[in-house]
PDB file of all heavy atoms in Angstrom:
ATOM      1  N   MET A   1      76.777 -58.902  48.290  1.00  0.00           N
ATOM      2  CA  MET A   1      76.717 -57.872  49.308  1.00  0.00           C
ATOM      3  C   MET A   1      75.368 -57.184  48.924  1.00  0.00           C
ATOM      4  O   MET A   1      75.057 -56.809  47.794  1.00  0.00           O
ATOM      5  CB  MET A   1      77.766 -56.910  49.202  1.00  0.00           C
ATOM      6  CG  MET A   1      77.671 -55.703  50.020  1.00  0.00           C
ATOM      7  SD  MET A   1      79.267 -54.662  50.206  1.00  0.00           S
ATOM      8  CE  MET A   1      79.015 -53.603  48.871  1.00  0.00           C
ATOM      9  N   HIS A   2      74.609 -56.979  49.935  1.00  0.00           N
ATOM     10  CA  HIS A   2      73.260 -56.347  49.801  1.00  0.00           C
ATOM     11  C   HIS A   2      73.393 -54.976  50.447  1.00  0.00           C
ATOM     12  O   HIS A   2      73.319 -54.789  51.593  1.00  0.00           O
ATOM     13  CB  HIS A   2      72.194 -57.155  50.438  1.00  0.00           C
ATOM     14  CG  HIS A   2      70.759 -56.630  50.494  1.00  0.00           C
ATOM     15  ND1 HIS A   2      70.134 -56.506  49.146  1.00  0.00           N
ATOM     16  CD2 HIS A   2      69.993 -55.907  51.251  1.00  0.00           C
ATOM     17  CE1 HIS A   2      68.915 -55.945  49.271  1.00  0.00           C
ATOM     18  NE2 HIS A   2      68.848 -55.613  50.675  1.00  0.00           N
ATOM     19  N   ASP A   3      73.578 -53.995  49.586  1.00  0.00           N
ATOM     20  CA  ASP A   3      73.639 -52.697  50.063  1.00  0.00           C
ATOM     21  C   ASP A   3      72.689 -51.694  49.589  1.00  0.00           C
ATOM     22  O   ASP A   3      72.955 -50.322  49.340  1.00  0.00           O
ATOM     23  CB  ASP A   3      75.028 -52.072  49.805  1.00  0.00           C
ATOM     24  CG  ASP A   3      75.435 -52.101  48.286  1.00  0.00           C
ATOM     25  OD1 ASP A   3      74.615 -52.647  47.503  1.00  0.00           O
ATOM     26  OD2 ASP A   3      76.458 -51.773  47.899  1.00  0.00           O
ATOM     27  N   THR A   4      71.457 -52.095  49.159  1.00  0.00           N
ATOM     28  CA  THR A   4      70.438 -51.324  48.648  1.00  0.00           C
ATOM     29  C   THR A   4      69.718 -50.535  49.812  1.00  0.00           C
ATOM     30  O   THR A   4      69.593 -51.169  50.869  1.00  0.00           O
ATOM     31  CB  THR A   4      69.319 -52.128  47.997  1.00  0.00           C
ATOM     32  OG1 THR A   4      69.909 -53.039  46.977  1.00  0.00           O
ATOM     33  CG2 THR A   4      68.318 -51.290  47.448  1.00  0.00           C
ATOM     34  N   PRO A   5      69.620 -49.276  49.692  1.00  0.00           N
ATOM     35  CA  PRO A   5      69.075 -48.509  50.752  1.00  0.00           C
ATOM     36  C   PRO A   5      67.657 -48.986  51.155  1.00  0.00           C
ATOM     37  O   PRO A   5      66.926 -49.400  50.272  1.00  0.00           O
ATOM     38  CB  PRO A   5      68.855 -47.045  50.162  1.00  0.00           C
ATOM     39  CG  PRO A   5      69.990 -47.011  49.164  1.00  0.00           C
ATOM     40  CD  PRO A   5      69.971 -48.383  48.528  1.00  0.00           C
ATOM     41  N   HIS A   6      67.361 -49.011  52.523  1.00  0.00           N
ATOM     42  CA  HIS A   6      66.184 -49.597  52.953  1.00  0.00           C
ATOM     43  C   HIS A   6      64.990 -48.512  52.938  1.00  0.00           C
ATOM     44  O   HIS A   6      63.805 -48.954  52.779  1.00  0.00           O
ATOM     45  CB  HIS A   6      66.336 -50.016  54.456  1.00  0.00           C
ATOM     46  CG  HIS A   6      67.273 -51.037  54.616  1.00  0.00           C
ATOM     47  ND1 HIS A   6      66.900 -52.451  54.327  1.00  0.00           N
ATOM     48  CD2 HIS A   6      68.528 -51.107  55.003  1.00  0.00           C
ATOM     49  CE1 HIS A   6      67.933 -53.155  54.581  1.00  0.00           C
ATOM     50  NE2 HIS A   6      68.837 -52.433  55.042  1.00  0.00           N
ATOM     51  N   GLN A   7      65.250 -47.204  52.864  1.00  0.00           N
ATOM     52  CA  GLN A   7      64.315 -46.222  52.834  1.00  0.00           C
ATOM     53  C   GLN A   7      64.467 -45.362  51.585  1.00  0.00           C
ATOM     54  O   GLN A   7      65.630 -45.022  51.358  1.00  0.00           O
ATOM     55  CB  GLN A   7      64.307 -45.347  54.126  1.00  0.00           C
ATOM     56  CG  GLN A   7      63.916 -46.153  55.313  1.00  0.00           C
ATOM     57  CD  GLN A   7      64.055 -45.259  56.447  1.00  0.00           C
ATOM     58  OE1 GLN A   7      64.704 -44.250  56.540  1.00  0.00           O
ATOM     59  NE2 GLN A   7      63.413 -45.658  57.588  1.00  0.00           N
ATOM     60  N   ARG A   8      63.454 -45.002  50.849  1.00  0.00           N
ATOM     61  CA  ARG A   8      63.516 -44.000  49.819  1.00  0.00           C
ATOM     62  C   ARG A   8      62.631 -42.873  50.229  1.00  0.00           C
ATOM     63  O   ARG A   8      61.543 -43.222  50.677  1.00  0.00           O
ATOM     64  CB  ARG A   8      63.033 -44.646  48.457  1.00  0.00           C
ATOM     65  CG  ARG A   8      64.113 -45.708  48.101  1.00  0.00           C
ATOM     66  CD  ARG A   8      63.671 -46.345  46.672  1.00  0.00           C
ATOM     67  NE  ARG A   8      63.919 -45.364  45.764  1.00  0.00           N
ATOM     68  CZ  ARG A   8      63.371 -45.414  44.496  1.00  0.00           C
ATOM     69  NH1 ARG A   8      62.554 -46.379  44.256  1.00  0.00           N
ATOM     70  NH2 ARG A   8      63.670 -44.447  43.572  1.00  0.00           N
ATOM     71  N   PRO A   9      62.969 -41.676  50.014  1.00  0.00           N
ATOM     72  CA  PRO A   9      62.097 -40.577  50.286  1.00  0.00           C
ATOM     73  C   PRO A   9      60.743 -40.774  49.376  1.00  0.00           C
ATOM     74  O   PRO A   9      60.656 -41.313  48.279  1.00  0.00           O
ATOM     75  CB  PRO A   9      62.732 -39.298  49.685  1.00  0.00           C
ATOM     76  CG  PRO A   9      64.214 -39.655  49.658  1.00  0.00           C
ATOM     77  CD  PRO A   9      64.207 -41.105  49.478  1.00  0.00           C
ATOM     78  N   GLU A  10      59.665 -40.394  50.030  1.00  0.00           N
ATOM     79  CA  GLU A  10      58.268 -40.691  49.419  1.00  0.00           C
ATOM     80  C   GLU A  10      58.131 -40.054  47.992  1.00  0.00           C
ATOM     81  O   GLU A  10      57.487 -40.457  47.125  1.00  0.00           O
ATOM     82  CB  GLU A  10      57.178 -40.063  50.283  1.00  0.00           C
ATOM     83  CG  GLU A  10      56.989 -40.810  51.633  1.00  0.00           C
ATOM     84  CD  GLU A  10      55.998 -40.306  52.574  1.00  0.00           C
ATOM     85  OE1 GLU A  10      55.272 -39.351  52.073  1.00  0.00           O
ATOM     86  OE2 GLU A  10      55.985 -40.584  53.674  1.00  0.00           O
ATOM     87  N   ARG A  11      58.691 -38.778  47.840  1.00  0.00           N
ATOM     88  CA  ARG A  11      58.543 -38.064  46.674  1.00  0.00           C
ATOM     89  C   ARG A  11      59.530 -38.459  45.616  1.00  0.00           C
ATOM     90  O   ARG A  11      59.559 -37.861  44.413  1.00  0.00           O
ATOM     91  CB  ARG A  11      58.646 -36.575  46.916  1.00  0.00           C
ATOM     92  CG  ARG A  11      57.604 -36.089  47.895  1.00  0.00           C
ATOM     93  CD  ARG A  11      57.683 -34.716  48.200  1.00  0.00           C
ATOM     94  NE  ARG A  11      59.138 -34.102  48.428  1.00  0.00           N
ATOM     95  CZ  ARG A  11      59.377 -32.907  48.574  1.00  0.00           C
ATOM     96  NH1 ARG A  11      58.483 -32.002  48.556  1.00  0.00           N
ATOM     97  NH2 ARG A  11      60.562 -32.462  48.753  1.00  0.00           N
ATOM     98  N   LEU A  12      60.467 -39.422  45.855  1.00  0.00           N
ATOM     99  CA  LEU A  12      61.441 -39.695  44.856  1.00  0.00           C
ATOM    100  C   LEU A  12      60.968 -40.100  43.647  1.00  0.00           C
ATOM    101  O   LEU A  12      61.479 -39.746  42.508  1.00  0.00           O
ATOM    102  CB  LEU A  12      62.444 -40.753  45.472  1.00  0.00           C
ATOM    103  CG  LEU A  12      63.768 -41.052  44.569  1.00  0.00           C
ATOM    104  CD1 LEU A  12      64.546 -39.799  44.302  1.00  0.00           C
ATOM    105  CD2 LEU A  12      64.547 -42.112  45.283  1.00  0.00           C
ATOM    106  N   ASP A  13      60.040 -41.047  43.557  1.00  0.00           N
ATOM    107  CA  ASP A  13      59.523 -41.611  42.292  1.00  0.00           C
ATOM    108  C   ASP A  13      58.922 -40.380  41.324  1.00  0.00           C
ATOM    109  O   ASP A  13      59.215 -40.419  40.236  1.00  0.00           O
ATOM    110  CB  ASP A  13      58.447 -42.645  42.461  1.00  0.00           C
ATOM    111  CG  ASP A  13      59.038 -43.854  43.073  1.00  0.00           C
ATOM    112  OD1 ASP A  13      60.149 -44.169  42.735  1.00  0.00           O
ATOM    113  OD2 ASP A  13      58.335 -44.610  43.726  1.00  0.00           O
ATOM    114  N   ALA A  14      58.260 -39.538  42.018  1.00  0.00           N
ATOM    115  CA  ALA A  14      57.710 -38.381  41.312  1.00  0.00           C
ATOM    116  C   ALA A  14      58.868 -37.423  40.786  1.00  0.00           C
ATOM    117  O   ALA A  14      58.795 -37.000  39.670  1.00  0.00           O
ATOM    118  CB  ALA A  14      56.776 -37.639  42.204  1.00  0.00           C
ATOM    119  N   ILE A  15      59.784 -37.294  41.469  1.00  0.00           N
ATOM    120  CA  ILE A  15      60.877 -36.306  41.031  1.00  0.00           C
ATOM    121  C   ILE A  15      61.682 -37.116  39.879  1.00  0.00           C
ATOM    122  O   ILE A  15      62.058 -36.374  38.951  1.00  0.00           O
ATOM    123  CB  ILE A  15      61.962 -36.261  42.269  1.00  0.00           C
ATOM    124  CG1 ILE A  15      61.289 -35.383  43.348  1.00  0.00           C
ATOM    125  CG2 ILE A  15      63.307 -35.614  41.839  1.00  0.00           C
ATOM    126  CD1 ILE A  15      62.103 -35.164  44.657  1.00  0.00           C
ATOM    127  N   LEU A  16      61.881 -38.282  40.000  1.00  0.00           N
ATOM    128  CA  LEU A  16      62.521 -39.075  38.885  1.00  0.00           C
ATOM    129  C   LEU A  16      61.739 -39.084  37.679  1.00  0.00           C
ATOM    130  O   LEU A  16      62.285 -38.973  36.509  1.00  0.00           O
ATOM    131  CB  LEU A  16      62.938 -40.472  39.312  1.00  0.00           C
ATOM    132  CG  LEU A  16      63.939 -40.648  40.461  1.00  0.00           C
ATOM    133  CD1 LEU A  16      64.068 -42.049  40.789  1.00  0.00           C
ATOM    134  CD2 LEU A  16      65.314 -40.022  39.986  1.00  0.00           C
ATOM    135  N   ALA A  17      60.307 -39.234  37.772  1.00  0.00           N
ATOM    136  CA  ALA A  17      59.456 -39.138  36.659  1.00  0.00           C
ATOM    137  C   ALA A  17      59.610 -37.828  35.984  1.00  0.00           C
ATOM    138  O   ALA A  17      59.553 -37.497  34.774  1.00  0.00           O
ATOM    139  CB  ALA A  17      58.119 -39.499  37.051  1.00  0.00           C
ATOM    140  N   ASP A  18      59.603 -36.725  36.738  1.00  0.00           N
ATOM    141  CA  ASP A  18      59.647 -35.368  36.245  1.00  0.00           C
ATOM    142  C   ASP A  18      61.088 -35.124  35.582  1.00  0.00           C
ATOM    143  O   ASP A  18      61.114 -34.446  34.511  1.00  0.00           O
ATOM    144  CB  ASP A  18      59.558 -34.328  37.303  1.00  0.00           C
ATOM    145  CG  ASP A  18      58.162 -34.155  37.920  1.00  0.00           C
ATOM    146  OD1 ASP A  18      57.183 -34.702  37.133  1.00  0.00           O
ATOM    147  OD2 ASP A  18      57.876 -33.651  38.942  1.00  0.00           O
ATOM    148  N   ALA A  19      62.079 -35.658  36.152  1.00  0.00           N
ATOM    149  CA  ALA A  19      63.477 -35.468  35.556  1.00  0.00           C
ATOM    150  C   ALA A  19      63.423 -36.324  34.130  1.00  0.00           C
ATOM    151  O   ALA A  19      64.008 -35.657  33.251  1.00  0.00           O
ATOM    152  CB  ALA A  19      64.427 -36.107  36.419  1.00  0.00           C
ATOM    153  N   ALA A  20      62.814 -37.440  34.089  1.00  0.00           N
ATOM    154  CA  ALA A  20      62.736 -38.230  32.806  1.00  0.00           C
ATOM    155  C   ALA A  20      61.985 -37.441  31.779  1.00  0.00           C
ATOM    156  O   ALA A  20      62.379 -37.344  30.577  1.00  0.00           O
ATOM    157  CB  ALA A  20      62.353 -39.529  33.093  1.00  0.00           C
ATOM    158  N   LYS A  21      60.909 -36.890  32.235  1.00  0.00           N
ATOM    159  CA  LYS A  21      59.983 -36.049  31.293  1.00  0.00           C
ATOM    160  C   LYS A  21      60.633 -34.895  30.759  1.00  0.00           C
ATOM    161  O   LYS A  21      60.564 -34.499  29.606  1.00  0.00           O
ATOM    162  CB  LYS A  21      58.798 -35.672  32.051  1.00  0.00           C
ATOM    163  CG  LYS A  21      57.740 -35.102  31.181  1.00  0.00           C
ATOM    164  CD  LYS A  21      56.457 -34.581  31.855  1.00  0.00           C
ATOM    165  CE  LYS A  21      55.983 -35.357  32.951  1.00  0.00           C
ATOM    166  NZ  LYS A  21      54.809 -34.846  33.679  1.00  0.00           N
ATOM    167  N   ALA A  22      61.588 -34.340  31.592  1.00  0.00           N
ATOM    168  CA  ALA A  22      62.399 -33.219  31.156  1.00  0.00           C
ATOM    169  C   ALA A  22      63.613 -33.484  30.453  1.00  0.00           C
ATOM    170  O   ALA A  22      64.327 -32.647  29.783  1.00  0.00           O
ATOM    171  CB  ALA A  22      62.734 -32.246  32.343  1.00  0.00           C
ATOM    172  N   GLY A  23      63.849 -34.709  30.168  1.00  0.00           N
ATOM    173  CA  GLY A  23      65.000 -35.212  29.349  1.00  0.00           C
ATOM    174  C   GLY A  23      66.211 -35.377  30.122  1.00  0.00           C
ATOM    175  O   GLY A  23      67.344 -35.579  29.604  1.00  0.00           O
ATOM    176  N   PHE A  24      66.150 -35.322  31.496  1.00  0.00           N
ATOM    177  CA  PHE A  24      67.391 -35.319  32.367  1.00  0.00           C
ATOM    178  C   PHE A  24      67.601 -36.837  32.539  1.00  0.00           C
ATOM    179  O   PHE A  24      66.886 -37.431  33.247  1.00  0.00           O
ATOM    180  CB  PHE A  24      67.185 -34.633  33.578  1.00  0.00           C
ATOM    181  CG  PHE A  24      68.475 -34.595  34.515  1.00  0.00           C
ATOM    182  CD1 PHE A  24      69.388 -33.835  34.182  1.00  0.00           C
ATOM    183  CD2 PHE A  24      68.391 -35.356  35.659  1.00  0.00           C
ATOM    184  CE1 PHE A  24      70.645 -33.768  35.021  1.00  0.00           C
ATOM    185  CE2 PHE A  24      69.545 -35.326  36.460  1.00  0.00           C
ATOM    186  CZ  PHE A  24      70.690 -34.582  36.105  1.00  0.00           C
ATOM    187  N   ALA A  25      68.806 -37.239  32.097  1.00  0.00           N
ATOM    188  CA  ALA A  25      69.189 -38.724  32.266  1.00  0.00           C
ATOM    189  C   ALA A  25      70.376 -38.938  33.209  1.00  0.00           C
ATOM    190  O   ALA A  25      71.006 -40.075  33.197  1.00  0.00           O
ATOM    191  CB  ALA A  25      69.404 -39.284  30.988  1.00  0.00           C
ATOM    192  N   MET A  26      70.666 -37.980  34.053  1.00  0.00           N
ATOM    193  CA  MET A  26      71.856 -38.116  34.864  1.00  0.00           C
ATOM    194  C   MET A  26      71.533 -38.331  36.445  1.00  0.00           C
ATOM    195  O   MET A  26      72.431 -37.889  37.156  1.00  0.00           O
ATOM    196  CB  MET A  26      72.796 -36.984  34.618  1.00  0.00           C
ATOM    197  CG  MET A  26      73.221 -36.766  33.199  1.00  0.00           C
ATOM    198  SD  MET A  26      74.258 -38.102  32.745  1.00  0.00           S
ATOM    199  CE  MET A  26      75.793 -37.928  33.717  1.00  0.00           C
ATOM    200  N   SER A  27      70.428 -38.793  36.759  1.00  0.00           N
ATOM    201  CA  SER A  27      70.008 -38.937  38.229  1.00  0.00           C
ATOM    202  C   SER A  27      70.950 -40.040  38.771  1.00  0.00           C
ATOM    203  O   SER A  27      71.273 -40.924  38.084  1.00  0.00           O
ATOM    204  CB  SER A  27      68.542 -39.332  38.271  1.00  0.00           C
ATOM    205  OG  SER A  27      67.681 -38.377  37.892  1.00  0.00           O
ATOM    206  N   CYS A  28      71.207 -39.938  40.026  1.00  0.00           N
ATOM    207  CA  CYS A  28      72.158 -40.941  40.639  1.00  0.00           C
ATOM    208  C   CYS A  28      71.429 -42.151  40.963  1.00  0.00           C
ATOM    209  O   CYS A  28      70.283 -42.150  41.115  1.00  0.00           O
ATOM    210  CB  CYS A  28      72.945 -40.330  41.782  1.00  0.00           C
ATOM    211  SG  CYS A  28      71.779 -39.715  43.205  1.00  0.00           S
ATOM    212  N   GLU A  29      72.285 -43.217  41.271  1.00  0.00           N
ATOM    213  CA  GLU A  29      71.689 -44.381  41.749  1.00  0.00           C
ATOM    214  C   GLU A  29      71.122 -44.233  43.226  1.00  0.00           C
ATOM    215  O   GLU A  29      71.688 -43.271  43.855  1.00  0.00           O
ATOM    216  CB  GLU A  29      72.674 -45.482  41.671  1.00  0.00           C
ATOM    217  CG  GLU A  29      73.205 -45.888  40.350  1.00  0.00           C
ATOM    218  CD  GLU A  29      74.237 -46.888  40.322  1.00  0.00           C
ATOM    219  OE1 GLU A  29      74.603 -47.364  41.449  1.00  0.00           O
ATOM    220  OE2 GLU A  29      74.753 -47.276  39.138  1.00  0.00           O
ATOM    221  N   ASP A  30      70.282 -45.218  43.730  1.00  0.00           N
ATOM    222  CA  ASP A  30      69.855 -45.042  45.074  1.00  0.00           C
ATOM    223  C   ASP A  30      70.942 -45.089  46.074  1.00  0.00           C
ATOM    224  O   ASP A  30      70.962 -44.283  46.946  1.00  0.00           O
ATOM    225  CB  ASP A  30      68.899 -46.272  45.301  1.00  0.00           C
ATOM    226  CG  ASP A  30      67.605 -46.079  44.647  1.00  0.00           C
ATOM    227  OD1 ASP A  30      67.227 -44.943  44.158  1.00  0.00           O
ATOM    228  OD2 ASP A  30      66.759 -47.089  44.772  1.00  0.00           O
ATOM    229  N   ARG A  31      71.968 -45.915  45.841  1.00  0.00           N
ATOM    230  CA  ARG A  31      73.100 -46.008  46.776  1.00  0.00           C
ATOM    231  C   ARG A  31      73.802 -44.574  46.884  1.00  0.00           C
ATOM    232  O   ARG A  31      74.210 -44.158  47.880  1.00  0.00           O
ATOM    233  CB  ARG A  31      74.032 -47.056  46.424  1.00  0.00           C
ATOM    234  CG  ARG A  31      73.425 -48.466  46.678  1.00  0.00           C
ATOM    235  CD  ARG A  31      74.321 -49.475  46.248  1.00  0.00           C
ATOM    236  NE  ARG A  31      74.617 -49.427  44.746  1.00  0.00           N
ATOM    237  CZ  ARG A  31      75.561 -50.130  44.191  1.00  0.00           C
ATOM    238  NH1 ARG A  31      76.134 -51.102  44.763  1.00  0.00           N
ATOM    239  NH2 ARG A  31      75.737 -50.020  42.883  1.00  0.00           N
ATOM    240  N   THR A  32      73.973 -43.995  45.680  1.00  0.00           N
ATOM    241  CA  THR A  32      74.684 -42.692  45.656  1.00  0.00           C
ATOM    242  C   THR A  32      73.931 -41.631  46.392  1.00  0.00           C
ATOM    243  O   THR A  32      74.406 -40.819  47.117  1.00  0.00           O
ATOM    244  CB  THR A  32      75.124 -42.205  44.256  1.00  0.00           C
ATOM    245  OG1 THR A  32      75.695 -43.294  43.641  1.00  0.00           O
ATOM    246  CG2 THR A  32      75.740 -40.892  44.228  1.00  0.00           C
ATOM    247  N   GLY A  33      72.582 -41.483  46.139  1.00  0.00           N
ATOM    248  CA  GLY A  33      71.685 -40.606  46.899  1.00  0.00           C
ATOM    249  C   GLY A  33      71.669 -40.788  48.310  1.00  0.00           C
ATOM    250  O   GLY A  33      71.596 -39.898  49.091  1.00  0.00           O
ATOM    251  N   SER A  34      71.817 -42.150  48.780  1.00  0.00           N
ATOM    252  CA  SER A  34      71.739 -42.422  50.115  1.00  0.00           C
ATOM    253  C   SER A  34      72.991 -41.955  50.874  1.00  0.00           C
ATOM    254  O   SER A  34      73.023 -41.235  51.870  1.00  0.00           O
ATOM    255  CB  SER A  34      71.637 -43.917  50.389  1.00  0.00           C
ATOM    256  OG  SER A  34      71.615 -44.222  51.756  1.00  0.00           O
ATOM    257  N   LEU A  35      74.114 -42.032  50.137  1.00  0.00           N
ATOM    258  CA  LEU A  35      75.369 -41.547  50.633  1.00  0.00           C
ATOM    259  C   LEU A  35      75.415 -40.034  50.724  1.00  0.00           C
ATOM    260  O   LEU A  35      75.893 -39.473  51.692  1.00  0.00           O
ATOM    261  CB  LEU A  35      76.522 -41.977  49.792  1.00  0.00           C
ATOM    262  CG  LEU A  35      77.908 -41.343  50.070  1.00  0.00           C
ATOM    263  CD1 LEU A  35      78.398 -41.798  51.406  1.00  0.00           C
ATOM    264  CD2 LEU A  35      78.991 -41.695  48.912  1.00  0.00           C
ATOM    265  N   LEU A  36      74.840 -39.350  49.636  1.00  0.00           N
ATOM    266  CA  LEU A  36      74.858 -37.888  49.720  1.00  0.00           C
ATOM    267  C   LEU A  36      73.949 -37.384  50.846  1.00  0.00           C
ATOM    268  O   LEU A  36      74.147 -36.364  51.464  1.00  0.00           O
ATOM    269  CB  LEU A  36      74.275 -37.403  48.291  1.00  0.00           C
ATOM    270  CG  LEU A  36      75.314 -37.664  47.227  1.00  0.00           C
ATOM    271  CD1 LEU A  36      74.590 -37.205  45.814  1.00  0.00           C
ATOM    272  CD2 LEU A  36      76.528 -36.851  47.426  1.00  0.00           C
ATOM    273  N   ALA A  37      72.780 -38.064  51.119  1.00  0.00           N
ATOM    274  CA  ALA A  37      71.906 -37.622  52.055  1.00  0.00           C
ATOM    275  C   ALA A  37      72.521 -37.893  53.419  1.00  0.00           C
ATOM    276  O   ALA A  37      72.372 -36.948  54.362  1.00  0.00           O
ATOM    277  CB  ALA A  37      70.595 -38.480  52.102  1.00  0.00           C
ATOM    278  N   THR A  38      73.382 -38.919  53.697  1.00  0.00           N
ATOM    279  CA  THR A  38      74.029 -39.070  54.891  1.00  0.00           C
ATOM    280  C   THR A  38      75.097 -38.047  55.041  1.00  0.00           C
ATOM    281  O   THR A  38      75.181 -37.430  56.221  1.00  0.00           O
ATOM    282  CB  THR A  38      74.684 -40.442  54.945  1.00  0.00           C
ATOM    283  OG1 THR A  38      73.680 -41.494  54.774  1.00  0.00           O
ATOM    284  CG2 THR A  38      75.428 -40.686  56.095  1.00  0.00           C
ATOM    285  N   LEU A  39      75.788 -37.636  54.111  1.00  0.00           N
ATOM    286  CA  LEU A  39      76.936 -36.642  54.037  1.00  0.00           C
ATOM    287  C   LEU A  39      76.288 -35.343  54.489  1.00  0.00           C
ATOM    288  O   LEU A  39      76.772 -34.499  55.261  1.00  0.00           O
ATOM    289  CB  LEU A  39      77.636 -36.585  52.886  1.00  0.00           C
ATOM    290  CG  LEU A  39      78.613 -37.783  52.563  1.00  0.00           C
ATOM    291  CD1 LEU A  39      79.225 -37.669  51.149  1.00  0.00           C
ATOM    292  CD2 LEU A  39      79.697 -37.926  53.644  1.00  0.00           C
ATOM    293  N   ALA A  40      75.146 -34.911  53.742  1.00  0.00           N
ATOM    294  CA  ALA A  40      74.502 -33.702  54.108  1.00  0.00           C
ATOM    295  C   ALA A  40      74.001 -33.549  55.492  1.00  0.00           C
ATOM    296  O   ALA A  40      74.035 -32.594  56.167  1.00  0.00           O
ATOM    297  CB  ALA A  40      73.368 -33.562  53.046  1.00  0.00           C
ATOM    298  N   ALA A  41      73.336 -34.674  56.027  1.00  0.00           N
ATOM    299  CA  ALA A  41      72.874 -34.758  57.361  1.00  0.00           C
ATOM    300  C   ALA A  41      74.057 -34.671  58.357  1.00  0.00           C
ATOM    301  O   ALA A  41      73.736 -34.291  59.554  1.00  0.00           O
ATOM    302  CB  ALA A  41      72.033 -36.064  57.559  1.00  0.00           C
ATOM    303  N   SER A  42      75.191 -35.073  58.091  1.00  0.00           N
ATOM    304  CA  SER A  42      76.307 -35.056  58.968  1.00  0.00           C
ATOM    305  C   SER A  42      76.938 -33.691  59.155  1.00  0.00           C
ATOM    306  O   SER A  42      77.865 -33.510  59.995  1.00  0.00           O
ATOM    307  CB  SER A  42      77.279 -36.156  58.548  1.00  0.00           C
ATOM    308  OG  SER A  42      78.150 -35.738  57.473  1.00  0.00           O
ATOM    309  N   ASN A  43      76.654 -32.888  58.266  1.00  0.00           N
ATOM    310  CA  ASN A  43      77.215 -31.414  58.213  1.00  0.00           C
ATOM    311  C   ASN A  43      76.511 -30.648  59.290  1.00  0.00           C
ATOM    312  O   ASN A  43      75.364 -30.286  59.133  1.00  0.00           O
ATOM    313  CB  ASN A  43      77.068 -30.836  56.844  1.00  0.00           C
ATOM    314  CG  ASN A  43      77.713 -29.473  56.719  1.00  0.00           C
ATOM    315  OD1 ASN A  43      77.902 -28.831  57.762  1.00  0.00           O
ATOM    316  ND2 ASN A  43      78.002 -29.035  55.595  1.00  0.00           N
ATOM    317  N   PRO A  44      77.140 -30.175  60.315  1.00  0.00           N
ATOM    318  CA  PRO A  44      76.557 -29.328  61.392  1.00  0.00           C
ATOM    319  C   PRO A  44      75.861 -28.080  60.845  1.00  0.00           C
ATOM    320  O   PRO A  44      74.897 -27.672  61.286  1.00  0.00           O
ATOM    321  CB  PRO A  44      77.636 -29.078  62.436  1.00  0.00           C
ATOM    322  CG  PRO A  44      78.934 -29.762  61.946  1.00  0.00           C
ATOM    323  CD  PRO A  44      78.533 -30.354  60.509  1.00  0.00           C
ATOM    324  N   VAL A  45      76.482 -27.482  59.921  1.00  0.00           N
ATOM    325  CA  VAL A  45      76.002 -26.208  59.280  1.00  0.00           C
ATOM    326  C   VAL A  45      74.675 -26.531  58.576  1.00  0.00           C
ATOM    327  O   VAL A  45      73.717 -25.818  58.713  1.00  0.00           O
ATOM    328  CB  VAL A  45      76.921 -25.596  58.343  1.00  0.00           C
ATOM    329  CG1 VAL A  45      76.343 -24.348  57.689  1.00  0.00           C
ATOM    330  CG2 VAL A  45      78.147 -25.142  59.094  1.00  0.00           C
ATOM    331  N   ALA A  46      74.557 -27.612  57.852  1.00  0.00           N
ATOM    332  CA  ALA A  46      73.371 -27.990  57.063  1.00  0.00           C
ATOM    333  C   ALA A  46      72.225 -28.299  58.194  1.00  0.00           C
ATOM    334  O   ALA A  46      71.102 -27.925  57.825  1.00  0.00           O
ATOM    335  CB  ALA A  46      73.604 -29.124  56.170  1.00  0.00           C
ATOM    336  N   ARG A  47      72.535 -28.974  59.170  1.00  0.00           N
ATOM    337  CA  ARG A  47      71.483 -29.339  60.231  1.00  0.00           C
ATOM    338  C   ARG A  47      71.022 -27.972  60.772  1.00  0.00           C
ATOM    339  O   ARG A  47      69.730 -27.979  61.340  1.00  0.00           O
ATOM    340  CB  ARG A  47      72.126 -30.174  61.296  1.00  0.00           C
ATOM    341  CG  ARG A  47      72.261 -31.665  60.838  1.00  0.00           C
ATOM    342  CD  ARG A  47      72.448 -32.605  62.014  1.00  0.00           C
ATOM    343  NE  ARG A  47      73.522 -32.082  62.852  1.00  0.00           N
ATOM    344  CZ  ARG A  47      74.691 -32.613  63.034  1.00  0.00           C
ATOM    345  NH1 ARG A  47      75.177 -33.414  62.103  1.00  0.00           N
ATOM    346  NH2 ARG A  47      75.514 -32.120  63.925  1.00  0.00           N
ATOM    347  N   SER A  48      71.785 -26.997  60.973  1.00  0.00           N
ATOM    348  CA  SER A  48      71.369 -25.766  61.688  1.00  0.00           C
ATOM    349  C   SER A  48      70.401 -24.982  60.856  1.00  0.00           C
ATOM    350  O   SER A  48      69.693 -24.031  61.228  1.00  0.00           O
ATOM    351  CB  SER A  48      72.490 -24.884  62.050  1.00  0.00           C
ATOM    352  OG  SER A  48      73.175 -24.341  60.969  1.00  0.00           O
ATOM    353  N   TRP A  49      70.345 -25.305  59.491  1.00  0.00           N
ATOM    354  CA  TRP A  49      69.435 -24.545  58.608  1.00  0.00           C
ATOM    355  C   TRP A  49      67.898 -25.003  58.681  1.00  0.00           C
ATOM    356  O   TRP A  49      67.063 -24.369  58.230  1.00  0.00           O
ATOM    357  CB  TRP A  49      69.789 -24.647  57.181  1.00  0.00           C
ATOM    358  CG  TRP A  49      71.176 -23.897  56.899  1.00  0.00           C
ATOM    359  CD1 TRP A  49      71.686 -23.070  57.829  1.00  0.00           C
ATOM    360  CD2 TRP A  49      71.893 -23.793  55.761  1.00  0.00           C
ATOM    361  NE1 TRP A  49      72.880 -22.476  57.249  1.00  0.00           N
ATOM    362  CE2 TRP A  49      72.937 -22.880  56.012  1.00  0.00           C
ATOM    363  CE3 TRP A  49      71.690 -24.279  54.424  1.00  0.00           C
ATOM    364  CZ2 TRP A  49      73.881 -22.598  54.884  1.00  0.00           C
ATOM    365  CZ3 TRP A  49      72.429 -23.988  53.477  1.00  0.00           C
ATOM    366  CH2 TRP A  49      73.651 -23.150  53.779  1.00  0.00           C
ATOM    367  N   SER A  50      67.791 -26.286  59.199  1.00  0.00           N
ATOM    368  CA  SER A  50      66.405 -26.711  59.112  1.00  0.00           C
ATOM    369  C   SER A  50      65.598 -26.389  60.393  1.00  0.00           C
ATOM    370  O   SER A  50      65.982 -25.611  61.161  1.00  0.00           O
ATOM    371  CB  SER A  50      66.386 -28.357  59.068  1.00  0.00           C
ATOM    372  OG  SER A  50      67.371 -28.887  60.036  1.00  0.00           O
TER     373      SER A  50
END
């Protein structure tokens, strides 16, 4: 099964580098991040804030 997300936010690599530099080792996998982004975008209240 090929379920790797096709798109990654442009700033994601810089964010992950900053997290690693700060010693944070609990960043989620790309698939989990994609799911969380989809869930956040499907929330009508979250969409009304942008």
